[in-house]
N, C-alpha and C positions, 0 to 999 in steps of 0.2 A: 494551515491547510484545513479546509472545511470538509469533514467526512460525515455523511448522514447514513446511519444504519437503522433499518427498520427491524426491530426485534420481533415483530409479529409476522414477518414475511416468511413464506415457505422456502425462500432462497437462503442458502447457507451464508453465515455471516462472513466467512473468508471470501466468498464469491462476491458479496456485496462490496466488501472492502476493495477487492481487485477492480471491480467495475467502477467504483468511485475514483480510484487512482487513474485508471485508463481514461475516464471521462475528463479528469483534471488535465491529463497530458494532451488529450484531443482538443480541449478548449483553451490551451496555453495558460491555465492557472498554475500548472506545474510544468516548469521548463526543463529541457534537457540539461543535464549536469547538476541539477538541484538535488540535494540530499533529502530523503524522506525522514520523518521523525524516527527516533530509535524505537525498537520493538516495545520496550518497556514503557516509554512515555506515550506512545500511540495507544497501547492497550489500556493504560491508566486513563487517558483522556476520553476514550470511547466507553470504557467500562467493560472490556472484554478480556478474555484470557490471552496471555502472551503467545501461546502456541497457535492461536487463531491468526494472529498477526504474522507469525513466522510462516505459517502455511500460505498466507496471501503473498508474502514476499517471495516464497519459493515458486509459486505459480507464476508470478510476474516475471521472475528471472527466467523460468523455462520458456515463457512466451516472448522473451526478448524485449521487455519494457524497461527492465532495470538490470543493474549489475551490482555486485558487492565489492566495495572498496575497503581494504583493511583499516584505513584511517578515517574515512568519511561515512562508512556504513553503506546503506542501500542508496544508490544514486540512479537517477533516471538516465537511461542510455538506450535509445531506441535503435534496434538492429534493422 
């Protein structure tokens, strides 16, 4: 999964992350039922704090784009 974060932007990093994931879903780069990378691995790959990724996952869950599966982690599941 390709995530592009602009660290010089005024937009919060967690919001940029949410927008990138939503864009990926909208353009079918991320398909329904696909697991997102773990919080730790995504944070390490992008170079951001784990809590920022957690917040993005929480927002995406509230907005109905993902669900949390105990075995698979965060899974794309559009309500």
